[in-house]
C-alpha positions as CSV (number, residue, x, y, z in Angstrom):
1,M,73.3,160.1,81.1
2,A,72.3,162.1,78.1
3,T,75.0,164.2,76.4
4,T,74.9,167.4,74.4
5,N,77.2,169.2,72.1
6,Y,78.5,172.8,72.6
7,N,80.4,174.7,69.9
8,V,82.8,177.5,70.7
9,R,84.4,179.9,68.2
10,L,88.1,180.4,68.9
11,D,90.9,182.4,67.4
12,Q,93.1,179.8,65.6
13,D,96.3,180.9,67.5
14,L,94.5,180.6,70.9
15,K,93.2,177.2,70.0
16,D,96.7,176.0,68.9
17,R,98.5,177.3,71.9
18,A,95.8,176.0,74.4
19,F,95.4,172.6,72.8
20,S,99.2,172.2,72.8
21,V,99.3,172.7,76.6
22,I,96.2,170.4,77.1
23,E,97.8,167.7,75.1
24,S,101.1,168.0,77.0
25,Y,99.1,166.9,80.1
26,G,98.0,163.8,78.2
27,L,94.4,165.1,77.8
28,T,92.2,165.7,74.8
29,P,90.5,169.1,74.6
30,S,87.2,167.4,75.3
31,Q,88.5,165.9,78.5
32,A,90.1,169.2,79.6
33,I,86.8,171.1,79.0
34,R,84.8,168.4,80.8
35,L,87.2,168.6,83.8
36,F,86.9,172.4,83.9
37,L,83.1,172.2,83.8
38,N,83.0,169.5,86.4
39,Q,85.1,171.6,88.7
40,I,82.8,174.6,88.3
41,A,79.7,172.4,88.9
42,D,81.3,170.7,92.0
43,T,82.7,173.8,93.7
44,N,80.3,176.5,92.5
45,E,83.4,178.5,91.6
46,V,85.4,179.2,88.4
47,P,88.9,177.6,88.9
48,L,90.9,180.5,87.6
49,S,93.5,182.8,89.2
50,F,92.9,186.4,88.7
51,N,96.1,187.6,90.3
52,Y,98.1,187.8,87.1
53,Q,101.5,189.5,87.5
54,P,102.8,190.7,84.2
55,K,106.5,190.5,83.6
56,L,108.0,194.0,83.8
57,N,110.5,195.1,81.2
58,A,113.7,197.0,82.1
59,Q,112.3,200.4,81.3
60,T,109.3,199.8,83.7
61,I,111.5,198.5,86.4
62,A,113.8,201.5,86.1
63,A,110.8,203.9,86.3
64,I,109.4,202.2,89.4
65,A,112.9,202.4,91.1
66,E,113.1,206.1,90.2
67,I,109.7,206.8,91.8
68,A,110.6,204.7,94.8
69,N,113.8,206.7,95.3
70,G,111.9,210.0,95.1
71,K,113.4,211.0,91.8
72,G,110.2,211.0,89.7
73,S,108.5,214.0,88.2
74,K,105.9,215.8,90.2
75,Y,103.0,217.8,88.9
76,D,100.7,220.3,90.5
77,S,97.8,219.1,88.5
78,F,96.6,216.5,86.0
79,G,96.6,219.3,83.4
80,D,100.3,219.9,83.9
81,L,101.0,216.2,83.4
82,M,99.0,216.2,80.2
83,D,100.7,219.3,78.9
84,E,104.1,217.6,79.3
85,L,103.0,214.4,77.7
86,E,101.5,216.3,74.8
87,G,104.8,218.2,74.4
88,E,106.7,214.9,74.3
89,A,104.3,213.5,71.8
90,D,104.8,216.5,69.6
91,E,108.6,216.0,69.7
92,I,108.2,212.4,68.5
93,H,106.0,213.4,65.6
């Protein structure tokens, strides 16, 4: 079987972090990429999960709880919301 080379430009930090994980599985980066491409070719699907759930910080969790308990601010229009946000921004600056 003939082989070919494919070069990819990566951010150094991304490369370092990803290669560290790949190597922790006992794989070389070339082996991991080959496994990834074989999976795509064999299944006709990209083997990635797109259901990322970010970790919420305490402030966001508190805001969600406030809304769930009916204690959040209500606005008659989007313009009213923007007016309040702009006022808060002015206070900060």
